PDB file as gemmi writes it, atoms N, CA and C in Angstrom:
CRYST1    1.000    1.000    1.000  90.00  90.00  90.00 P 1                      
ATOM      1  N   MET A   1     -82.057 143.090 136.050  1.00  0.00           N  
ATOM      2  CA  MET A   1     -81.744 143.427 134.666  1.00  0.00           C  
ATOM      3  C   MET A   1     -83.029 143.656 133.878  1.00  0.00           C  
ATOM      4  N   ASN A   2     -82.913 144.467 132.867  1.00  0.00           N  
ATOM      5  CA  ASN A   2     -84.017 144.802 132.002  1.00  0.00           C  
ATOM      6  C   ASN A   2     -84.295 143.612 131.079  1.00  0.00           C  
ATOM      7  N   GLN A   3     -85.478 143.056 131.180  1.00  0.00           N  
ATOM      8  CA  GLN A   3     -85.804 141.885 130.374  1.00  0.00           C  
ATOM      9  C   GLN A   3     -86.037 142.214 128.900  1.00  0.00           C  
ATOM     10  N   SER A   4     -86.094 143.503 128.554  1.00  0.00           N  
ATOM     11  CA  SER A   4     -86.269 143.845 127.142  1.00  0.00           C  
ATOM     12  C   SER A   4     -84.955 143.758 126.373  1.00  0.00           C  
ATOM     13  N   ILE A   5     -83.848 143.569 127.087  1.00  0.00           N  
ATOM     14  CA  ILE A   5     -82.548 143.373 126.445  1.00  0.00           C  
ATOM     15  C   ILE A   5     -82.088 141.954 126.743  1.00  0.00           C  
ATOM     16  N   LEU A   6     -81.919 141.181 125.690  1.00  0.00           N  
ATOM     17  CA  LEU A   6     -81.488 139.786 125.828  1.00  0.00           C  
ATOM     18  C   LEU A   6     -80.091 139.638 125.251  1.00  0.00           C  
ATOM     19  N   PHE A   7     -79.263 138.877 125.943  1.00  0.00           N  
ATOM     20  CA  PHE A   7     -77.893 138.664 125.482  1.00  0.00           C  
ATOM     21  C   PHE A   7     -77.742 137.241 124.962  1.00  0.00           C  
ATOM     22  N   GLY A   8     -77.063 137.126 123.835  1.00  0.00           N  
ATOM     23  CA  GLY A   8     -76.825 135.830 123.229  1.00  0.00           C  
ATOM     24  C   GLY A   8     -75.690 135.091 123.913  1.00  0.00           C  
ATOM     25  N   ASP A   9     -75.586 133.827 123.597  1.00  0.00           N  
ATOM     26  CA  ASP A   9     -74.506 132.986 124.116  1.00  0.00           C  
ATOM     27  C   ASP A   9     -73.498 132.761 122.993  1.00  0.00           C  
ATOM     28  N   ASP A  10     -73.063 133.855 122.386  1.00  0.00           N  
ATOM     29  CA  ASP A  10     -72.258 133.778 121.171  1.00  0.00           C  
ATOM     30  C   ASP A  10     -70.910 134.487 121.301  1.00  0.00           C  
ATOM     31  N   ALA A  11     -70.382 134.566 122.501  1.00  0.00           N  
ATOM     32  CA  ALA A  11     -69.115 135.276 122.717  1.00  0.00           C  
ATOM     33  C   ALA A  11     -67.997 134.638 121.906  1.00  0.00           C  
ATOM     34  N   GLN A  12     -67.209 135.487 121.266  1.00  0.00           N  
ATOM     35  CA  GLN A  12     -66.077 135.004 120.493  1.00  0.00           C  
ATOM     36  C   GLN A  12     -64.950 136.025 120.531  1.00  0.00           C  
ATOM     37  N   TRP A  13     -63.745 135.517 120.436  1.00  0.00           N  
ATOM     38  CA  TRP A  13     -62.554 136.354 120.438  1.00  0.00           C  
ATOM     39  C   TRP A  13     -62.361 136.955 119.057  1.00  0.00           C  
ATOM     40  N   ASN A  14     -62.020 138.242 119.010  1.00  0.00           N  
ATOM     41  CA  ASN A  14     -61.699 138.897 117.754  1.00  0.00           C  
ATOM     42  C   ASN A  14     -60.255 139.378 117.822  1.00  0.00           C  
ATOM     43  N   GLU A  15     -59.414 138.750 117.056  1.00  0.00           N  
ATOM     44  CA  GLU A  15     -57.981 139.052 117.074  1.00  0.00           C  
ATOM     45  C   GLU A  15     -57.701 140.484 116.628  1.00  0.00           C  
ATOM     46  N   GLU A  16     -58.406 140.926 115.606  1.00  0.00           N  
ATOM     47  CA  GLU A  16     -58.173 142.257 115.047  1.00  0.00           C  
ATOM     48  C   GLU A  16     -58.428 143.368 116.070  1.00  0.00           C  
ATOM     49  N   THR A  17     -59.521 143.273 116.813  1.00  0.00           N  
ATOM     50  CA  THR A  17     -59.867 144.320 117.777  1.00  0.00           C  
ATOM     51  C   THR A  17     -59.358 144.019 119.183  1.00  0.00           C  
ATOM     52  N   GLN A  18     -58.806 142.810 119.382  1.00  0.00           N  
ATOM     53  CA  GLN A  18     -58.327 142.385 120.699  1.00  0.00           C  
ATOM     54  C   GLN A  18     -59.439 142.535 121.737  1.00  0.00           C  
ATOM     55  N   ALA A  19     -60.611 141.996 121.388  1.00  0.00           N  
ATOM     56  CA  ALA A  19     -61.789 142.118 122.242  1.00  0.00           C  
ATOM     57  C   ALA A  19     -62.681 140.891 122.088  1.00  0.00           C  
ATOM     58  N   ILE A  20     -63.574 140.734 123.044  1.00  0.00           N  
ATOM     59  CA  ILE A  20     -64.603 139.700 122.961  1.00  0.00           C  
ATOM     60  C   ILE A  20     -65.834 140.333 122.320  1.00  0.00           C  
ATOM     61  N   LEU A  21     -66.356 139.696 121.290  1.00  0.00           N  
ATOM     62  CA  LEU A  21     -67.566 140.151 120.620  1.00  0.00           C  
ATOM     63  C   LEU A  21     -68.728 139.301 121.102  1.00  0.00           C  
ATOM     64  N   PHE A  22     -69.866 139.941 121.323  1.00  0.00           N  
ATOM     65  CA  PHE A  22     -71.079 139.232 121.701  1.00  0.00           C  
ATOM     66  C   PHE A  22     -72.266 140.065 121.239  1.00  0.00           C  
ATOM     67  N   SER A  23     -73.452 139.475 121.272  1.00  0.00           N  
ATOM     68  CA  SER A  23     -74.606 140.200 120.765  1.00  0.00           C  
ATOM     69  C   SER A  23     -75.668 140.380 121.843  1.00  0.00           C  
ATOM     70  N   ALA A  24     -76.481 141.406 121.604  1.00  0.00           N  
ATOM     71  CA  ALA A  24     -77.637 141.688 122.440  1.00  0.00           C  
ATOM     72  C   ALA A  24     -78.815 141.913 121.506  1.00  0.00           C  
ATOM     73  N   GLN A  25     -79.991 141.721 122.045  1.00  0.00           N  
ATOM     74  CA  GLN A  25     -81.172 141.968 121.244  1.00  0.00           C  
ATOM     75  C   GLN A  25     -82.127 142.823 122.063  1.00  0.00           C  
ATOM     76  N   GLN A  26     -82.588 143.916 121.447  1.00  0.00           N  
ATOM     77  CA  GLN A  26     -83.536 144.813 122.103  1.00  0.00           C  
ATOM     78  C   GLN A  26     -84.673 145.080 121.131  1.00  0.00           C  
ATOM     79  N   MET A  27     -85.859 144.730 121.528  1.00  0.00           N  
ATOM     80  CA  MET A  27     -87.060 144.937 120.713  1.00  0.00           C  
ATOM     81  C   MET A  27     -86.859 144.458 119.269  1.00  0.00           C  
ATOM     82  N   GLY A  28     -86.236 143.289 119.119  1.00  0.00           N  
ATOM     83  CA  GLY A  28     -86.032 142.689 117.812  1.00  0.00           C  
ATOM     84  C   GLY A  28     -84.798 143.167 117.076  1.00  0.00           C  
ATOM     85  N   ASN A  29     -84.122 144.180 117.592  1.00  0.00           N  
ATOM     86  CA  ASN A  29     -82.912 144.696 116.944  1.00  0.00           C  
ATOM     87  C   ASN A  29     -81.683 143.990 117.487  1.00  0.00           C  
ATOM     88  N   LEU A  30     -80.837 143.502 116.588  1.00  0.00           N  
ATOM     89  CA  LEU A  30     -79.594 142.854 116.979  1.00  0.00           C  
ATOM     90  C   LEU A  30     -78.523 143.922 117.160  1.00  0.00           C  
ATOM     91  N   ILE A  31     -77.873 143.898 118.311  1.00  0.00           N  
ATOM     92  CA  ILE A  31     -76.845 144.888 118.637  1.00  0.00           C  
ATOM     93  C   ILE A  31     -75.538 144.155 118.871  1.00  0.00           C  
ATOM     94  N   GLN A  32     -74.514 144.522 118.109  1.00  0.00           N  
ATOM     95  CA  GLN A  32     -73.192 143.942 118.309  1.00  0.00           C  
ATOM     96  C   GLN A  32     -72.503 144.682 119.450  1.00  0.00           C  
ATOM     97  N   CYS A  33     -71.929 143.916 120.357  1.00  0.00           N  
ATOM     98  CA  CYS A  33     -71.243 144.475 121.513  1.00  0.00           C  
ATOM     99  C   CYS A  33     -69.809 143.965 121.539  1.00  0.00           C  
ATOM    100  N   ARG A  34     -68.951 144.764 122.176  1.00  0.00           N  
ATOM    101  CA  ARG A  34     -67.539 144.414 122.263  1.00  0.00           C  
ATOM    102  C   ARG A  34     -67.036 144.836 123.639  1.00  0.00           C  
ATOM    103  N   VAL A  35     -66.299 143.932 124.282  1.00  0.00           N  
ATOM    104  CA  VAL A  35     -65.644 144.281 125.544  1.00  0.00           C  
ATOM    105  C   VAL A  35     -64.145 144.093 125.341  1.00  0.00           C  
ATOM    106  N   THR A  36     -63.381 145.119 125.695  1.00  0.00           N  
ATOM    107  CA  THR A  36     -61.941 145.110 125.443  1.00  0.00           C  
ATOM    108  C   THR A  36     -61.182 144.320 126.506  1.00  0.00           C  
ATOM    109  N   ILE A  37     -60.005 143.895 126.128  1.00  0.00           N  
ATOM    110  CA  ILE A  37     -59.112 143.207 127.065  1.00  0.00           C  
ATOM    111  C   ILE A  37     -58.814 144.107 128.256  1.00  0.00           C  
ATOM    112  N   SER A  38     -58.575 145.381 128.002  1.00  0.00           N  
ATOM    113  CA  SER A  38     -58.218 146.279 129.108  1.00  0.00           C  
ATOM    114  C   SER A  38     -59.332 146.351 130.143  1.00  0.00           C  
ATOM    115  N   TRP A  39     -60.596 146.353 129.706  1.00  0.00           N  
ATOM    116  CA  TRP A  39     -61.711 146.380 130.652  1.00  0.00           C  
ATOM    117  C   TRP A  39     -61.747 145.082 131.450  1.00  0.00           C  
ATOM    118  N   LEU A  40     -61.590 143.953 130.763  1.00  0.00           N  
ATOM    119  CA  LEU A  40     -61.614 142.657 131.449  1.00  0.00           C  
ATOM    120  C   LEU A  40     -60.459 142.540 132.443  1.00  0.00           C  
ATOM    121  N   GLU A  41     -59.283 143.008 132.050  1.00  0.00           N  
ATOM    122  CA  GLU A  41     -58.138 142.967 132.964  1.00  0.00           C  
ATOM    123  C   GLU A  41     -58.372 143.868 134.171  1.00  0.00           C  
ATOM    124  N   SER A  42     -58.929 145.034 133.935  1.00  0.00           N  
ATOM    125  CA  SER A  42     -59.204 145.970 135.024  1.00  0.00           C  
ATOM    126  C   SER A  42     -60.210 145.391 136.017  1.00  0.00           C  
ATOM    127  N   GLU A  43     -61.265 144.788 135.504  1.00  0.00           N  
ATOM    128  CA  GLU A  43     -62.296 144.207 136.371  1.00  0.00           C  
ATOM    129  C   GLU A  43     -61.788 142.999 137.144  1.00  0.00           C  
ATOM    130  N   SER A  44     -61.014 142.152 136.469  1.00  0.00           N  
ATOM    131  CA  SER A  44     -60.601 140.888 137.075  1.00  0.00           C  
ATOM    132  C   SER A  44     -59.305 140.995 137.875  1.00  0.00           C  
ATOM    133  N   GLY A  45     -58.467 141.959 137.525  1.00  0.00           N  
ATOM    134  CA  GLY A  45     -57.156 142.049 138.152  1.00  0.00           C  
ATOM    135  C   GLY A  45     -56.166 141.053 137.579  1.00  0.00           C  
ATOM    136  N   ASP A  46     -56.571 140.333 136.541  1.00  0.00           N  
ATOM    137  CA  ASP A  46     -55.717 139.346 135.879  1.00  0.00           C  
ATOM    138  C   ASP A  46     -55.093 139.944 134.618  1.00  0.00           C  
ATOM    139  N   VAL A  47     -54.011 139.338 134.172  1.00  0.00           N  
ATOM    140  CA  VAL A  47     -53.397 139.704 132.904  1.00  0.00           C  
ATOM    141  C   VAL A  47     -53.844 138.675 131.871  1.00  0.00           C  
ATOM    142  N   ILE A  48     -54.371 139.156 130.763  1.00  0.00           N  
ATOM    143  CA  ILE A  48     -54.838 138.268 129.705  1.00  0.00           C  
ATOM    144  C   ILE A  48     -53.700 138.055 128.725  1.00  0.00           C  
ATOM    145  N   ILE A  49     -53.318 136.794 128.554  1.00  0.00           N  
ATOM    146  CA  ILE A  49     -52.186 136.447 127.703  1.00  0.00           C  
ATOM    147  C   ILE A  49     -52.639 135.941 126.335  1.00  0.00           C  
ATOM    148  N   ASN A  50     -53.783 135.258 126.304  1.00  0.00           N  
ATOM    149  CA  ASN A  50     -54.243 134.699 125.037  1.00  0.00           C  
ATOM    150  C   ASN A  50     -55.764 134.708 124.975  1.00  0.00           C  
ATOM    151  N   ASN A  51     -56.304 134.247 123.844  1.00  0.00           N  
ATOM    152  CA  ASN A  51     -57.758 134.286 123.664  1.00  0.00           C  
ATOM    153  C   ASN A  51     -58.492 133.373 124.641  1.00  0.00           C  
ATOM    154  N   ALA A  52     -57.879 132.275 125.044  1.00  0.00           N  
ATOM    155  CA  ALA A  52     -58.516 131.383 126.024  1.00  0.00           C  
ATOM    156  C   ALA A  52     -58.677 132.099 127.367  1.00  0.00           C  
ATOM    157  N   ASP A  53     -57.660 132.856 127.772  1.00  0.00           N  
ATOM    158  CA  ASP A  53     -57.764 133.655 129.001  1.00  0.00           C  
ATOM    159  C   ASP A  53     -58.889 134.674 128.887  1.00  0.00           C  
ATOM    160  N   ALA A  54     -58.949 135.350 127.746  1.00  0.00           N  
ATOM    161  CA  ALA A  54     -59.970 136.383 127.544  1.00  0.00           C  
ATOM    162  C   ALA A  54     -61.375 135.784 127.632  1.00  0.00           C  
ATOM    163  N   LEU A  55     -61.592 134.658 126.986  1.00  0.00           N  
ATOM    164  CA  LEU A  55     -62.911 134.020 127.023  1.00  0.00           C  
ATOM    165  C   LEU A  55     -63.261 133.516 128.421  1.00  0.00           C  
ATOM    166  N   ARG A  56     -62.272 132.986 129.126  1.00  0.00           N  
ATOM    167  CA  ARG A  56     -62.504 132.496 130.489  1.00  0.00           C  
ATOM    168  C   ARG A  56     -62.907 133.643 131.412  1.00  0.00           C  
ATOM    169  N   ILE A  57     -62.171 134.747 131.326  1.00  0.00           N  
ATOM    170  CA  ILE A  57     -62.479 135.897 132.187  1.00  0.00           C  
ATOM    171  C   ILE A  57     -63.812 136.517 131.781  1.00  0.00           C  
ATOM    172  N   PHE A  58     -64.094 136.556 130.486  1.00  0.00           N  
ATOM    173  CA  PHE A  58     -65.397 137.046 130.037  1.00  0.00           C  
ATOM    174  C   PHE A  58     -66.519 136.242 130.695  1.00  0.00           C  
ATOM    175  N   GLU A  59     -66.400 134.921 130.675  1.00  0.00           N  
ATOM    176  CA  GLU A  59     -67.436 134.075 131.274  1.00  0.00           C  
ATOM    177  C   GLU A  59     -67.544 134.313 132.779  1.00  0.00           C  
ATOM    178  N   GLU A  60     -66.407 134.492 133.454  1.00  0.00           N  
ATOM    179  CA  GLU A  60     -66.423 134.746 134.891  1.00  0.00           C  
ATOM    180  C   GLU A  60     -67.098 136.067 135.226  1.00  0.00           C  
ATOM    181  N   TYR A  61     -66.962 137.047 134.346  1.00  0.00           N  
ATOM    182  CA  TYR A  61     -67.508 138.384 134.588  1.00  0.00           C  
ATOM    183  C   TYR A  61     -68.680 138.709 133.669  1.00  0.00           C  
ATOM    184  N   ARG A  62     -69.307 137.680 133.120  1.00  0.00           N  
ATOM    185  CA  ARG A  62     -70.400 137.867 132.164  1.00  0.00           C  
ATOM    186  C   ARG A  62     -71.503 138.767 132.719  1.00  0.00           C  
ATOM    187  N   PHE A  63     -71.917 138.547 133.965  1.00  0.00           N  
ATOM    188  CA  PHE A  63     -72.987 139.358 134.534  1.00  0.00           C  
ATOM    189  C   PHE A  63     -72.594 140.835 134.535  1.00  0.00           C  
ATOM    190  N   ASP A  64     -71.367 141.131 134.936  1.00  0.00           N  
ATOM    191  CA  ASP A  64     -70.893 142.518 134.968  1.00  0.00           C  
ATOM    192  C   ASP A  64     -70.812 143.114 133.566  1.00  0.00           C  
ATOM    193  N   VAL A  65     -70.340 142.323 132.620  1.00  0.00           N  
ATOM    194  CA  VAL A  65     -70.244 142.777 131.226  1.00  0.00           C  
ATOM    195  C   VAL A  65     -71.640 143.093 130.692  1.00  0.00           C  
ATOM    196  N   GLU A  66     -72.580 142.180 130.914  1.00  0.00           N  
ATOM    197  CA  GLU A  66     -73.942 142.387 130.418  1.00  0.00           C  
ATOM    198  C   GLU A  66     -74.601 143.584 131.093  1.00  0.00           C  
ATOM    199  N   GLU A  67     -74.341 143.766 132.365  1.00  0.00           N  
ATOM    200  CA  GLU A  67     -74.892 144.916 133.088  1.00  0.00           C  
ATOM    201  C   GLU A  67     -74.353 146.228 132.497  1.00  0.00           C  
ATOM    202  N   GLN A  68     -73.065 146.256 132.213  1.00  0.00           N  
ATOM    203  CA  GLN A  68     -72.445 147.440 131.612  1.00  0.00           C  
ATOM    204  C   GLN A  68     -73.004 147.676 130.210  1.00  0.00           C  
ATOM    205  N   ALA A  69     -73.112 146.618 129.415  1.00  0.00           N  
ATOM    206  CA  ALA A  69     -73.645 146.744 128.055  1.00  0.00           C  
ATOM    207  C   ALA A  69     -75.090 147.234 128.099  1.00  0.00           C  
ATOM    208  N   GLU A  70     -75.866 146.700 129.025  1.00  0.00           N  
ATOM    209  CA  GLU A  70     -77.261 147.108 129.157  1.00  0.00           C  
ATOM    210  C   GLU A  70     -77.361 148.611 129.446  1.00  0.00           C  
ATOM    211  N   ALA A  71     -76.529 149.101 130.353  1.00  0.00           N  
ATOM    212  CA  ALA A  71     -76.548 150.531 130.686  1.00  0.00           C  
ATOM    213  C   ALA A  71     -76.188 151.374 129.461  1.00  0.00           C  
ATOM    214  N   LEU A  72     -75.193 150.935 128.698  1.00  0.00           N  
ATOM    215  CA  LEU A  72     -74.793 151.675 127.502  1.00  0.00           C  
ATOM    216  C   LEU A  72     -75.885 151.653 126.429  1.00  0.00           C  
ATOM    217  N   ILE A  73     -76.566 150.518 126.283  1.00  0.00           N  
ATOM    218  CA  ILE A  73     -77.666 150.416 125.320  1.00  0.00           C  
ATOM    219  C   ILE A  73     -78.804 151.349 125.732  1.00  0.00           C  
ATOM    220  N   GLU A  74     -79.164 151.305 127.008  1.00  0.00           N  
ATOM    221  CA  GLU A  74     -80.257 152.159 127.487  1.00  0.00           C  
ATOM    222  C   GLU A  74     -79.930 153.638 127.338  1.00  0.00           C  
ATOM    223  N   ASP A  75     -78.638 153.988 127.467  1.00  0.00           N  
ATOM    224  CA  ASP A  75     -78.205 155.379 127.299  1.00  0.00           C  
ATOM    225  C   ASP A  75     -77.914 155.722 125.840  1.00  0.00           C  
ATOM    226  N   GLU A  76     -78.131 154.746 124.949  1.00  0.00           N  
ATOM    227  CA  GLU A  76     -77.919 154.897 123.506  1.00  0.00           C  
ATOM    228  C   GLU A  76     -76.496 155.365 123.180  1.00  0.00           C  
ATOM    229  N   GLU A  77     -75.531 154.727 123.826  1.00  0.00           N  
ATOM    230  CA  GLU A  77     -74.106 155.051 123.641  1.00  0.00           C  
ATOM    231  C   GLU A  77     -73.489 154.207 122.521  1.00  0.00           C  
ATOM    232  N   PHE A  78     -74.118 154.214 121.364  1.00  0.00           N  
ATOM    233  CA  PHE A  78     -73.641 153.440 120.217  1.00  0.00           C  
ATOM    234  C   PHE A  78     -72.530 154.196 119.501  1.00  0.00           C  
ATOM    235  N   ASN A  79     -71.569 153.443 118.936  1.00  0.00           N  
ATOM    236  CA  ASN A  79     -70.542 154.104 118.128  1.00  0.00           C  
ATOM    237  C   ASN A  79     -71.108 154.363 116.728  1.00  0.00           C  
ATOM    238  N   ALA A  80     -70.293 154.890 115.837  1.00  0.00           N  
ATOM    239  CA  ALA A  80     -70.746 155.247 114.490  1.00  0.00           C  
ATOM    240  C   ALA A  80     -71.244 154.033 113.703  1.00  0.00           C  
ATOM    241  N   SER A  81     -70.785 152.835 114.069  1.00  0.00           N  
ATOM    242  CA  SER A  81     -71.211 151.613 113.396  1.00  0.00           C  
ATOM    243  C   SER A  81     -72.421 150.971 114.066  1.00  0.00           C  
ATOM    244  N   GLY A  82     -72.941 151.597 115.109  1.00  0.00           N  
ATOM    245  CA  GLY A  82     -74.109 151.060 115.798  1.00  0.00           C  
ATOM    246  C   GLY A  82     -73.762 149.999 116.840  1.00  0.00           C  
ATOM    247  N   GLU A  83     -72.502 149.926 117.235  1.00  0.00           N  
ATOM    248  CA  GLU A  83     -72.054 148.935 118.200  1.00  0.00           C  
ATOM    249  C   GLU A  83     -71.942 149.556 119.595  1.00  0.00           C  
ATOM    250  N   ILE A  84     -71.954 148.685 120.574  1.00  0.00           N  
ATOM    251  CA  ILE A  84     -71.685 149.062 121.956  1.00  0.00           C  
ATOM    252  C   ILE A  84     -70.276 148.582 122.279  1.00  0.00           C  
ATOM    253  N   ILE A  85     -69.438 149.473 122.786  1.00  0.00           N  
ATOM    254  CA  ILE A  85     -68.076 149.101 123.132  1.00  0.00           C  
ATOM    255  C   ILE A  85     -67.845 149.397 124.601  1.00  0.00           C  
ATOM    256  N   ILE A  86     -67.424 148.359 125.317  1.00  0.00           N  
ATOM    257  CA  ILE A  86     -67.087 148.487 126.743  1.00  0.00           C  
ATOM    258  C   ILE A  86     -65.575 148.493 126.821  1.00  0.00           C  
ATOM    259  N   ASN A  87     -65.006 149.624 127.241  1.00  0.00           N  
ATOM    260  CA  ASN A  87     -63.542 149.693 127.333  1.00  0.00           C  
ATOM    261  C   ASN A  87     -63.076 150.468 128.537  1.00  0.00           C  
TER     262      ASN A  87                                                      
END                                                                             
């Protein structure tokens, strides 16, 4: 992994977006990242029923999520709000 991108330990469930929110930092810039339930379900093969399931699967697949987020950051695939979305 690229050491210039650091990921925080701040994962949290967002009910409104039905996604896990977490942050990354690159050269001092804070980047908000989001991974959707559909991506987590696809990767894990599990069905996510509640926020506890989503957080558990996020932790199990954290390395994969961070790897995907890192690739999107390096490719500058930010949305209009400056966020990285994995879906």
